[in-house]
C-alpha positions, 0 to 999 in steps of 0.5 A, a space after each residue: 211628126 205631129 210636133 214638127 209641122 212641115 208643109 207639103 203645099 203652100 195652101 196647107 202651110 197657110 192653113 197650118 200657120 193660121 191654126 197654130 200647127 207649125 212654127 219656125 224651124 229656128 225654134 225647133 229642138 231648142 227645148 230638149 233640156 238636160 236630164 233632171 231625174 232618173 226613173 228605173 235608172 233611165 234619164 228623164 230630160 227636163 223638158 215638155 211635150 207641146 200639144 195643140 187643140 183639135 176636134 175629135 169624134 169616136 165611131 163604134 164599128 161592130 161585126 160578126 166577129 172581133 176580127 171582122 170589126 177590127 179589119 174595118 177599123 184598121 182600114 178606116 183609120 188608114 193614111 191618118 198619121 198626121 195632118 201634115 199630109 193626111 186628111 186627119 189623124 186617126 187610130 183604134 181607141 179600144 175594143 168593146 165586148 158584145 154586152 157593151 154594144 147596141 147590137 150585141 156584137 163585138 166591136 172596135 172604137 176608132 177616133 178621128 181628130 183634126 183641127 177643123 170640125 168641118 174636116 171631121 165631118 168629111 172624114 167620117 163620111 169618107 172613112 165610114 162610107 168607103 171603109 166600113 160600109 164596104 166591109 163584111 158584116 159591119 155596123 156603125 154607131 156613135 161612140 161619143 156623147 156630146 151636145 156638139 154633133 155632125 151629120 153623116 148622111 150615108 143612107 142616100 146610098 140606099 137609093 130610096 130603098 133604105 128605111 129607119 129602124 131601131 137597134 138597141 134603143 138607137 135610131 138607125 138606118 138600114 141600107 140594103 146591100 149585097 150581104 143583107 143590110 148595113 146598119 148605121 147611125 148618122 149623127 156623131 158627137 164631136 168634142 174638143 180634144 188634144 193632139 201632139 202629146 209625145 215623148 222620145 225614147 233614146 236607145 243604145 241600139 235599134 232593137 232596144 229602142 224598138 222594144 221600149 217603144 212597143 212596150 210604151 204603145 202597149 201600155 198606152 192602149 189601156 188608156 181609154 180616149 187616146 190613140 197613137 196614130 202612127 204605124 204601130 203607134 211608133 214614129 221612126 222618122 223625124 221631120 223638120 220644117 223646110 229643106 235647105 238642100 232641096 228647097 225648090 221642091 221639098 217642104 219638109 226633110 229629115 230632122 238631122 239633129 236627132 238622127 244618130 248616124 249624123 251625130 258626128 257630122 252635124 255640129 248641133 246634134 241633139 243625140 246623147 252619147 251612146 244613143 244609136 236609135 230614137 223612136 217617138 211616140 205621138 198621142 192624141 186624146 179627148 183631154 189633157 188628163 188622158 194625154 198625161 196619163 197615156 204619157 205616164 204609162 208609156 214612159 214608165 213602160 219604156 224605162 223598164 226596157 233594157 238599153 234605154 239611155 233617156 226619155 225626152 220630148 218635142 216642143 217649139 218653146 210654146 209656139 205650137 199650142 197651149 198644152 204643155 206636158 212636163 216630163 218631170 211633173 208627170 213622172 215625179 212620183 216615180 223618180 229614183 231616190 239615191 
């Protein structure tokens, strides 16, 4: 989970602690809070989501059809749910109409985030080079205007047969490939962003929790500049730092305090009465403002689903990062009035 930073290797653990990505297990789950208000009859817990700073880049992938561009975007954002064990966190930001792209074709904008700017560059090279260059009919362009940039020199793949040209007023490289030519920009804007915006959905059943989570992700998609990097935008498994039972070889393990089937088996369970399934939504974005907006739309959508007992969030009591998104503040204008 983005907010419960386990380590899969000692090297990553050292890096994560230095970057402020992980915290002691003792702090975890201590700030779930009690519900302070209701929205659409759903308990909103008095707590906050805690997030941390990252660097973000956005890439526009175009194709002969939306489906072809989407295929490349999905592959290019694969294995990028969490920097716990992935090289980055990534996902689809938005779909773009032909009249909005340099080459007049439909496109998909993806976002890639990581605490390290160097890793952003590495990820762009690898993900574009391996997943977009190889995809049928695609071209790539920078989708983030910023004074801070990283170079992604893919034209060397052309083995000297590549050449510079212009597409839609942009300077690009044309690389001869099997299907024709691959068009790409090589300078990508990078800016500071936010990772770890989140909320939990407490459902009476797995089905009710899942429907609410899907509604939340659908609502978040309307907020430009955000991604939900987990599969389908939904987090099914919670993890904690460490593994007391198998400590010799496991660096992370299940978050038993939020596992509904363990409610009557662990003395410090955080699962409310009547809750049989919990999903988490994790959000990365370009700014605090878009994270807050995405959380608002997502939580509101979730409260309209049947069988939802509560909305909460995850934090480390201020030890994880400088950004705090208080649920009561985000949803104050929508509180039920008796």
